[in-house]
C-alpha positions in Angstrom: 22.4 -69.8 -63.7 20.2 -72.5 -62.1 16.6 -73.5 -62.4 14.4 -73.0 -59.4 10.8 -73.1 -58.2 9.2 -70.8 -55.7 6.1 -71.8 -53.8 3.5 -69.1 -52.9 1.1 -71.6 -51.5 -2.7 -71.4 -51.3 -4.6 -68.2 -52.0 -5.4 -66.3 -48.8 -9.1 -66.3 -48.0 -9.1 -62.5 -47.8 -8.4 -62.1 -51.6 -9.4 -63.9 -54.8 -7.0 -65.7 -57.0 -6.7 -62.9 -59.5 -5.4 -60.5 -56.9 -3.1 -63.2 -55.5 -1.7 -63.8 -59.0 -1.1 -60.0 -59.5 0.7 -59.8 -56.2 3.0 -62.7 -57.1 3.6 -61.2 -60.5 4.7 -57.9 -58.9 7.1 -59.7 -56.5 8.7 -61.7 -59.3 8.9 -58.7 -61.6 10.7 -56.8 -58.9 13.2 -59.6 -58.4 13.7 -59.7 -62.2 14.4 -56.0 -62.5 16.8 -56.3 -59.6 18.6 -59.2 -61.3 17.9 -61.6 -58.4 16.1 -63.9 -60.9 17.2 -64.1 -64.6 15.5 -63.8 -67.9 11.8 -64.6 -67.2 9.5 -66.5 -64.9 6.3 -68.6 -65.3 3.5 -68.8 -62.7 1.4 -72.0 -62.5 -1.2 -73.6 -60.2 -0.9 -77.2 -58.9 -3.2 -78.8 -56.2 -4.7 -75.4 -55.4 -1.3 -73.8 -54.8 0.6 -71.3 -56.8 4.2 -71.8 -57.9 6.7 -69.9 -60.1 9.5 -71.4 -62.2 12.5 -69.2 -63.0 16.3 -69.1 -63.2 18.5 -68.0 -60.4 22.0 -66.4 -60.7 23.3 -68.4 -57.7 22.5 -71.6 -55.9 21.1 -69.5 -53.0 17.5 -68.1 -53.1 17.2 -64.3 -53.5 18.6 -62.7 -50.3 16.5 -60.0 -48.6 19.6 -58.0 -47.9 19.8 -57.3 -51.6 16.1 -56.6 -52.2 15.3 -53.3 -53.9 12.8 -50.9 -52.4 10.2 -52.1 -54.9 10.9 -55.8 -54.0 10.4 -55.1 -50.3 7.1 -53.3 -51.0 5.9 -56.1 -53.3 6.7 -58.7 -50.6 5.1 -56.8 -47.8 1.9 -56.4 -49.8 1.9 -60.1 -50.5 2.4 -61.0 -46.8 -0.2 -58.5 -45.6 -2.9 -60.6 -47.3 -2.0 -63.6 -45.1 0.0 -65.3 -47.7 3.0 -67.5 -46.7 6.6 -66.4 -47.2 7.7 -67.6 -50.7 9.6 -70.8 -50.3 12.4 -71.5 -52.8 13.5 -74.9 -54.1 16.6 -75.4 -56.3 15.9 -77.8 -59.2 19.3 -77.7 -60.8 22.8 -78.6 -59.4 24.8 -78.3 -62.6 24.6 -74.6 -63.3 27.2 -72.0 -62.5 27.0 -69.2 -59.9 27.4 -65.5 -60.6 30.0 -63.6 -58.5 28.7 -62.1 -55.3 32.0 -60.6 -54.1 34.7 -58.5 -55.8 38.5 -58.8 -55.5 40.7 -55.7 -55.3 42.0 -56.3 -58.9 38.5 -57.0 -60.4 38.0 -55.5 -63.9 34.6 -55.3 -65.4 33.3 -55.4 -68.9 29.7 -54.7 -69.9 28.9 -57.4 -72.5 25.9 -59.3 -73.6 24.2 -60.8 -76.7 20.8 -62.0 -77.9 21.2 -65.5 -76.5 22.5 -64.4 -73.1 20.4 -64.8 -70.0 23.1 -64.0 -67.4 24.1 -60.6 -66.0 25.7 -58.4 -68.6 28.3 -57.3 -66.1 31.4 -59.6 -66.4 34.6 -60.0 -64.4 37.4 -60.2 -66.9 39.7 -61.9 -64.4 37.5 -65.0 -64.0 35.3 -64.5 -67.2 32.3 -64.9 -64.8 29.1 -62.8 -64.7 28.8 -60.5 -61.7 25.5 -60.3 -59.9 24.4 -56.6 -60.5 22.5 -56.4 -57.3 25.7 -56.3 -55.3 26.6 -53.0 -57.0 25.3 -50.0 -55.1 22.8 -48.1 -57.4 19.8 -45.9 -57.4 16.4 -46.9 -58.7 17.1 -44.8 -61.8 20.4 -46.6 -62.5 18.7 -50.0 -61.8 16.0 -49.2 -64.4 18.6 -48.0 -66.9 20.7 -51.1 -66.4 17.7 -53.4 -67.0 16.5 -51.3 -70.0 20.0 -51.1 -71.7 20.4 -54.9 -71.4 17.1 -55.8 -73.0 17.5 -53.2 -75.7 21.0 -54.4 -76.6 19.8 -58.0 -76.8 16.9 -57.0 -79.0 19.2 -55.0 -81.3 21.7 -57.9 -81.5 18.8 -60.3 -82.3 17.6 -58.0 -85.1 21.2 -57.7 -86.5 21.5 -61.5 -86.5 18.2 -62.1 -88.2 17.9 -59.1 -90.7 19.6 -58.1 -93.9 20.1 -54.9 -96.0 19.4 -51.5 -94.5 18.0 -52.9 -91.2 21.0 -55.1 -90.7 23.5 -52.2 -91.3 21.4 -49.9 -89.0 21.5 -52.4 -86.2 25.2 -53.0 -86.7 25.9 -49.2 -86.5 24.2 -49.2 -83.1 26.3 -52.1 -81.8 29.7 -50.9 -83.3 29.5 -47.1 -83.0 30.8 -45.8 -79.7 28.7 -42.7 -80.2 25.4 -44.5 -80.8 22.6 -44.0 -78.3 23.0 -47.6 -77.3 26.7 -47.2 -76.7 26.4 -43.9 -74.9 23.9 -45.4 -72.4 26.1 -48.4 -71.9 29.3 -46.4 -71.4 27.5 -44.1 -68.9 26.6 -47.2 -66.9 30.2 -48.3 -67.0 31.3 -44.9 -65.7 28.8 -45.2 -62.9 29.9 -48.8 -62.0 33.5 -47.6 -61.9 32.7 -44.6 -59.7 30.9 -46.7 -57.0 33.3 -49.7 -57.1 36.7 -48.0 -57.7 37.4 -50.7 -60.3 37.8 -50.3 -64.1 34.6 -50.9 -66.1 34.9 -51.3 -69.9 32.3 -51.2 -72.6 32.3 -54.0 -75.2 32.3 -52.6 -78.8 31.3 -55.1 -81.4 33.0 -55.4 -84.8 32.2 -57.8 -87.6 35.0 -57.4 -90.2 33.5 -59.7 -92.7 30.3 -57.7 -92.9 32.3 -54.5 -93.2 34.0 -56.0 -96.2 30.7 -57.0 -97.8 29.3 -53.5 -97.3 32.5 -51.8 -98.6 32.3 -53.9 -101.8 28.7 -53.0 -102.4 28.8 -49.3 -101.5 30.0 -46.7 -104.1 30.1 -43.0 -104.2 28.4 -41.0 -106.9 31.5 -41.1 -109.1 31.7 -44.9 -108.6 34.6 -45.0 -106.1 34.6 -47.6 -103.3 33.6 -46.4 -99.9 36.5 -46.8 -97.5 35.9 -48.7 -94.2 37.1 -47.3 -90.9 40.7 -47.8 -89.9 40.1 -50.7 -87.5 43.6 -50.5 -86.1 42.5 -47.5 -84.1 40.0 -46.8 -81.4 36.9 -45.4 -83.0 36.3 -43.1 -80.1 39.7 -41.3 -79.8 41.5 -42.5 -82.9 44.5 -43.7 -80.9 45.9 -47.2 -81.6 44.2 -50.1 -79.9 46.3 -52.0 -77.3 46.4 -55.5 -78.8 46.7 -57.8 -75.9 44.0 -60.1 -74.6 43.0 -59.3 -71.0 42.2 -63.0 -70.3 43.9 -66.3 -70.8 41.0 -68.6 -71.6 41.2 -69.5 -75.4 37.4 -69.4 -75.7 37.3 -65.7 -74.8 40.7 -64.5 -75.9 39.7 -63.0 -79.2 36.4 -61.6 -77.8 38.1 -59.2 -75.4 41.3 -58.6 -77.5 41.5 -54.9 -78.2 41.5 -52.3 -75.5 41.5 -48.5 -75.2 42.1 -47.7 -71.6 41.4 -43.9 -71.7 38.0 -44.5 -73.5 37.3 -47.7 -71.4 36.5 -49.6 -74.6 37.1 -53.3 -75.4 36.8 -54.7 -78.9 36.8 -58.2 -80.3 39.6 -59.6 -82.4 39.2 -58.5 -86.0 40.5 -61.0 -88.6 42.1 -59.9 -91.8 
């Protein structure tokens, strides 16, 4: 993820600055939804020329070969006004690139969190984000991928910042393999696996300490403690988790520790 600036230049004489601004916004939004820029972008004017600042997934500018149909349409409309071709300038040389190619033994995991700005698709072999635009996909899948990512991050943010009933509701969405959030994410994993012929797992979050808190505070009508789930088993099929980290890096070993291959689920290490 690297900081970059794109120069749109002066406003063409055939249009006003409001139209020029809208066309630039449309082009940048199309790149954003196609994951060729990351997180967000900001437009600004300097010396009568328009620029945009954003984050790139690689050190190279967005490549036209990966443009979506919407991106091509947005760029064509911009150029039809007489505007210059957007010129990219890298402002960062210490960031890390996302993967643009796949090895035969690549295994994916769909994983993100509320602080994440990278692609949510990760290669477990290298623990590196994979640029989603290299994965063949329809416009519908592209929109679902973008929507799921932002929804997951919003829910994770709410879980981190809330308490009580809202906190437990957000946790259920993150940790239940049958929640709408999980079902959408798992469907995306199935699609990715079908078009790449490589395993694609869905990350299922578990916070054991919170489960203990809720267990101690929850009682049945006859004052019996509510039992928590058996966390030694996959919550989708009830078979035992395979307890072996898929990666060697200590930083991520516990995060991707439990696996259920038939359900294509990966869970974080649960202390206790």
